[in-house]
BAFIFI-530668 format. One record per residue (C-alpha): residue number from 1; x, y, z. Coordinates in nm, 3 decimals, decimal comma. Layout:
# BAFIFI-530668
NUM_X_Y_Z
...
# end
This chain:
# BAFIFI-530668
1_0,000_0,000_0,000
2_0,125_0,344_-0,097
3_0,076_0,648_0,123
4_0,096_1,019_0,033
5_0,381_1,197_0,192
6_0,325_1,507_0,398
7_0,479_1,709_0,114
8_0,207_1,605_-0,131
9_-0,089_1,587_0,103
10_-0,341_1,872_0,061
11_-0,557_2,002_0,341
12_-0,923_1,938_0,312
13_-1,148_2,235_0,221
14_-1,447_2,320_0,437
15_-1,776_2,250_0,269
16_-1,912_2,548_0,075
17_-2,232_2,689_0,213
18_-2,510_2,742_-0,033
19_-2,733_3,047_-0,056
20_-2,480_3,330_0,023
21_-2,370_3,408_-0,335
22_-2,574_3,732_-0,354
23_-2,533_3,846_0,006
24_-2,304_4,140_-0,071
25_-2,529_4,263_-0,348
26_-2,835_4,243_-0,124
27_-2,656_4,431_0,154
28_-2,551_4,700_-0,092
29_-2,909_4,737_-0,215
30_-3,036_4,766_0,140
31_-2,785_5,036_0,221
32_-2,866_5,228_-0,097
33_-3,240_5,194_-0,050
34_-3,215_5,308_0,310
35_-3,012_5,612_0,204
36_-2,714_5,531_0,424
37_-2,453_5,538_0,151
38_-2,620_5,827_-0,026
39_-2,635_6,018_0,299
40_-2,270_5,953_0,363
41_-2,192_6,061_0,007
42_-2,394_6,376_0,046
43_-2,214_6,451_0,373
44_-1,871_6,400_0,220
45_-1,929_6,564_-0,118
46_-2,192_6,832_-0,065
47_-2,097_6,945_0,284
48_-1,729_6,932_0,193
49_-1,802_7,141_-0,113
50_-1,983_7,398_0,102
51_-1,684_7,422_0,335
52_-1,445_7,462_0,041
53_-1,667_7,732_-0,108
54_-1,683_7,914_0,224
55_-1,304_7,906_0,254
56_-1,266_8,057_-0,094
57_-1,527_8,321_-0,020
58_-1,352_8,415_0,304
59_-1,014_8,443_0,132
60_-1,175_8,658_-0,135
61_-1,343_8,881_0,122
62_-1,014_8,924_0,312
63_-0,822_9,016_-0,003
64_-1,094_9,252_-0,126
65_-1,128_9,430_0,210
66_-0,751_9,483_0,234
67_-0,731_9,610_-0,125
68_-1,014_9,859_-0,073
69_-0,866_9,975_0,258
70_-0,526_10,030_0,094
71_-0,681_10,236_-0,185
72_-0,877_10,445_0,063
73_-0,568_10,497_0,278
74_-0,367_10,618_-0,022
75_-0,635_10,843_-0,168
76_-0,952_10,931_0,020
77_-1,092_11,080_-0,299
78_-1,105_10,734_-0,459
79_-1,279_10,575_-0,164
80_-1,633_10,599_-0,299
81_-1,803_10,379_-0,560
82_-1,476_10,321_-0,749
83_-1,344_10,030_-0,534
84_-1,643_9,804_-0,619
85_-1,483_9,672_-0,938
86_-1,154_9,620_-0,756
87_-1,329_9,433_-0,474
88_-1,493_9,200_-0,726
89_-1,161_9,138_-0,897
90_-0,982_9,045_-0,575
91_-1,274_8,833_-0,453
92_-1,295_8,645_-0,782
93_-0,920_8,586_-0,795
94_-0,947_8,374_-0,478
95_-1,218_8,143_-0,621
96_-1,128_7,824_-0,806
97_-1,370_7,915_-1,088
98_-1,275_8,284_-1,082
99_-1,629_8,392_-0,990
100_-1,742_8,545_-0,661
101_-2,018_8,797_-0,603
102_-1,955_9,103_-0,385
103_-2,289_9,143_-0,211
104_-2,196_9,442_0,009
105_-1,912_9,695_0,006
106_-1,942_9,945_0,289
107_-1,756_10,108_0,576
108_-1,650_10,438_0,724
109_-1,406_10,678_0,557
110_-1,280_11,030_0,581
111_-1,443_11,308_0,386
112_-1,259_11,304_0,055
113_-1,360_11,491_-0,262
114_-1,488_11,169_-0,419
115_-1,710_11,074_-0,130
116_-1,675_10,785_0,110
117_-1,803_10,431_0,147
118_-2,167_10,387_0,237
119_-2,263_10,291_0,592
120_-2,288_9,918_0,653
121_-2,628_9,747_0,687
122_-2,691_9,519_0,988
123_-2,494_9,196_1,003
124_-2,653_8,855_0,958
125_-2,720_8,670_1,283
126_-2,516_8,363_1,185
127_-2,164_8,247_1,110
128_-2,149_8,447_0,785
129_-2,114_8,775_0,979
130_-1,783_8,952_1,031
131_-1,608_8,875_1,358
132_-1,678_9,124_1,634
133_-1,834_9,467_1,609
134_-1,736_9,738_1,364
135_-1,506_10,004_1,516
136_-1,690_10,299_1,665
137_-1,469_10,570_1,518
138_-1,188_10,418_1,308
139_-1,195_10,417_0,929
140_-1,260_10,075_0,780
141_-1,390_9,887_0,476
142_-1,619_9,585_0,493
143_-1,673_9,334_0,212
144_-1,942_9,065_0,212
145_-1,904_8,796_-0,054
146_-2,159_8,552_-0,194
147_-2,118_8,228_-0,391
148_-2,148_8,270_-0,767
149_-2,143_8,003_-1,037
150_-2,009_8,041_-1,390
151_-2,371_8,061_-1,507
152_-2,434_8,361_-1,284
153_-2,633_8,174_-1,017
154_-2,581_8,241_-0,646
155_-2,699_7,895_-0,541
156_-2,426_7,635_-0,508
157_-2,591_7,328_-0,669
158_-2,583_6,995_-0,482
159_-2,411_6,678_-0,600
160_-2,592_6,402_-0,407
161_-2,823_6,584_-0,168
162_-3,120_6,562_-0,407
163_-3,111_6,182_-0,394
164_-3,198_6,179_-0,025
165_-3,551_6,111_0,085
166_-3,750_6,434_0,098
167_-3,473_6,640_-0,063
168_-3,567_6,602_-0,430
169_-3,661_6,974_-0,450
170_-3,335_7,096_-0,295
171_-3,172_7,340_-0,540
172_-2,858_7,425_-0,346
173_-2,737_7,675_-0,088
174_-2,611_8,031_-0,083
175_-2,274_8,059_0,088
176_-2,150_8,389_0,231
177_-1,847_8,537_0,404
178_-1,747_8,874_0,549
179_-1,420_9,057_0,612
180_-1,338_9,395_0,760
181_-1,010_9,590_0,722
182_-0,917_9,913_0,900
183_-0,655_10,173_0,821
184_-0,498_10,453_1,017
185_-0,182_10,566_1,198
186_0,027_10,275_1,325
187_0,043_10,192_1,693
188_0,351_9,973_1,648
189_0,571_9,939_1,341
190_0,924_9,899_1,209
191_1,101_10,206_1,078
192_1,438_10,368_1,012
193_1,679_10,396_1,305
194_1,681_10,775_1,282
195_1,441_10,953_1,519
196_1,336_11,318_1,482
197_1,170_11,543_1,734
198_0,800_11,624_1,738
199_0,903_11,990_1,740
200_1,086_11,950_1,407
201_0,793_11,760_1,255
202_0,544_12,026_1,360
203_0,760_12,306_1,221
204_0,813_12,125_0,890
205_0,446_12,033_0,838
206_0,275_12,344_0,979
207_0,159_12,135_1,273
208_0,045_11,847_1,051
209_-0,144_12,049_0,790
210_0,111_12,073_0,505
211_0,278_11,771_0,342
212_0,478_11,730_0,024
213_0,354_11,478_-0,236
214_0,485_11,125_-0,192
215_0,707_10,963_-0,456
216_0,688_10,897_-0,743
217_0,523_11,241_-0,759
218_0,777_11,522_-0,777
219_0,808_11,748_-0,474
220_0,880_12,119_-0,516
221_1,215_12,255_-0,402
222_1,037_12,459_-0,137
223_0,929_12,137_0,036
224_1,282_12,054_0,147
225_1,348_12,083_0,520
226_1,671_12,075_0,718
227_1,657_11,864_1,034
228_1,956_11,932_1,256
229_2,136_11,691_1,484
230_2,404_11,935_1,594
231_2,424_12,305_1,521
232_2,635_12,599_1,627
233_2,359_12,844_1,543
234_1,999_12,895_1,642
235_1,775_12,617_1,514
236_1,401_12,585_1,480
237_1,374_12,375_1,794
238_1,558_12,402_2,124
239_1,886_12,214_2,150
240_2,069_12,072_2,445
241_2,415_12,144_2,583
242_2,677_12,243_2,323
243_2,416_12,242_2,048
244_2,336_11,873_2,089
245_2,004_11,702_2,031
246_1,788_11,754_2,341
247_1,497_11,784_2,275
248_1,519_11,931_1,921
249_1,667_11,779_1,607
250_1,729_11,405_1,569
251_1,926_11,113_1,705
252_1,990_10,742_1,655
253_1,789_10,471_1,828
254_1,964_10,158_1,951
255_2,011_9,922_1,657
256_2,020_9,575_1,809
257_2,057_9,375_1,485
258_2,281_9,627_1,303
259_2,036_9,695_1,016
260_1,952_10,058_1,101
261_1,589_9,954_1,153
262_1,393_9,958_1,477
263_1,055_9,828_1,590
264_0,889_10,068_1,832
265_0,542_10,151_1,960
266_0,377_10,489_2,011
267_0,424_10,597_2,371
268_0,715_10,359_2,432
269_1,061_10,455_2,557
270_1,376_10,340_2,377
271_1,747_10,382_2,422
272_1,948_10,583_2,175
273_2,247_10,799_2,106
274_2,245_11,164_1,994
275_2,599_11,129_1,861
276_2,679_11,278_1,520
277_2,821_10,962_1,358
278_2,583_10,711_1,192
279_2,665_10,341_1,200
280_2,796_10,166_0,891
281_2,453_10,012_0,833
282_2,285_10,352_0,861
283_2,531_10,503_0,614
284_2,440_10,235_0,360
285_2,066_10,291_0,414
286_2,103_10,668_0,388
287_2,284_10,639_0,055
288_2,028_10,392_-0,081
289_1,710_10,579_0,014
290_1,857_10,911_-0,105
291_1,948_10,762_-0,444
292_1,608_10,593_-0,489
293_1,404_10,873_-0,329
294_1,206_10,617_-0,137
295_0,992_10,695_0,166
296_1,148_10,612_0,503
297_0,940_10,589_0,819
298_1,096_10,782_1,104
299_1,005_10,734_1,470
300_0,917_11,078_1,606
301_1,006_11,142_1,971
302_0,821_11,380_2,200
303_1,063_11,369_2,493
304_1,424_11,279_2,561
305_1,598_11,204_2,888
306_1,962_11,170_3,000
307_2,244_11,209_2,748
308_2,513_11,028_2,553
309_2,490_10,649_2,553
310_2,223_10,670_2,826
311_1,982_10,876_2,616
312_1,620_10,757_2,629
313_1,362_10,872_2,374
314_0,984_10,863_2,424
315_0,829_10,789_2,085
316_0,519_10,978_1,971
317_0,455_10,795_1,643
318_0,577_10,745_1,285
319_0,630_11,006_1,011
320_0,701_10,932_0,641
321_1,011_11,122_0,532
322_1,194_11,138_0,197
323_1,569_11,189_0,250
324_1,725_11,410_-0,017
325_2,069_11,465_0,136
326_2,271_11,477_0,458
327_2,584_11,612_0,622
328_2,710_11,380_0,896
329_3,044_11,265_1,029
330_3,184_11,021_0,774
331_2,880_11,051_0,544
332_2,780_11,347_0,334
333_2,574_11,401_0,018
334_2,417_11,717_-0,127
335_2,043_11,741_-0,182
336_1,927_11,562_-0,496
337_1,622_11,790_-0,497
338_1,785_12,133_-0,478
339_2,156_12,057_-0,519
340_2,222_12,237_-0,192
341_2,460_12,133_0,085
342_2,275_12,304_0,369
343_2,512_12,215_0,654
344_2,888_12,250_0,667
345_3,157_12,243_0,930
346_3,044_12,117_1,270
347_2,673_12,142_1,179
348_2,524_11,795_1,128
349_2,197_11,767_0,938
350_1,962_11,554_0,730
351_1,765_11,710_0,443
352_1,431_11,599_0,304
353_1,058_11,647_0,330
354_0,768_11,497_0,520
355_0,479_11,341_0,330
356_0,179_11,111_0,374
357_0,225_10,745_0,287
358_0,091_10,395_0,343
359_0,346_10,169_0,512
360_0,417_9,853_0,308
361_0,388_9,618_0,605
362_0,074_9,532_0,801
363_0,045_9,667_1,152
364_-0,188_9,758_1,432
365_-0,384_10,084_1,411
366_-0,403_10,328_1,699
367_-0,113_10,573_1,707
368_-0,121_10,951_1,651
369_-0,153_11,075_1,294
370_0,188_11,197_1,175
371_0,133_11,106_0,809
372_0,193_10,729_0,813
373_-0,087_10,474_0,776
374_-0,114_10,098_0,801
375_-0,385_9,853_0,698
376_-0,494_9,550_0,900
377_-0,775_9,295_0,908
378_-1,004_9,346_1,208
379_-1,297_9,111_1,146
# end
């Protein structure tokens, strides 16, 4: 008798049960008929689509509100009906299909020759409203966006929701978002390491009523001012011992990272040095901004204490200033506006003119108005 070896022996199969061949198909039919899978599909596809649409609408509202606020900050005369087209363009640029409706453009602006934004209607009592309350006095722009299809419809059509029991008449949903951006003088910002006195700023701007046009517009030669760090004669503002800067003229704030830039807040106190020699970094910045005629943002101090390396400045705010020339120890350049070298000998000066300008970086609003503005999202 021959026997199979273990190598060739096959295990026995369990007997196949009859009647379960269509079990999976039946289960699938039950789930479909009961709406479980369709409901899950509607949850994943339709609700997910609503969330994606809302995210695009919110991004569009944010971009549009910031763009309108920037335009209003630069030119109050263009802060009327004109920004509507711009708001639509920015809102649509943030949508995957390039279409977003701007349902409301409103806010509060200054009184420019072109009129201001219209007052905002009441907010919706749901999650589509802007965050928080509108500012009581600050200038701001508010944009409310609404879903828009390529066919011009404001209803976002469903994908599977109509297949659900009792939802055959569902045509879609309107999705909305809201954003609010404010502009005004900065409370805290980063500027040039040179600080000028409030007295000098007031004298140069007729106490904040007269500003030269900002680049690229050409300023008249009469706009040029001479801000003195050290003088042997009588200056516009009072000077300290031996003609030094205290409290008139200008000085240098402590430059911790050696870039000739400082981050300060209105009302804060910061160390500095009224010495006549700029750092190597400040010399490079002075030469660059003079050559390009770009706007620098100078911290303006209202008080100064102590002297020398122990000098402490109390900052009032920020003032846009275009540097046209300077006469300092180790760094000198005549005015590229008038050709003049206003200071010679032991007199140390910076030449230029104050203007109004929107700072390129975002910041918090709330400082005194010295000509500089920032834009920020607030809701």
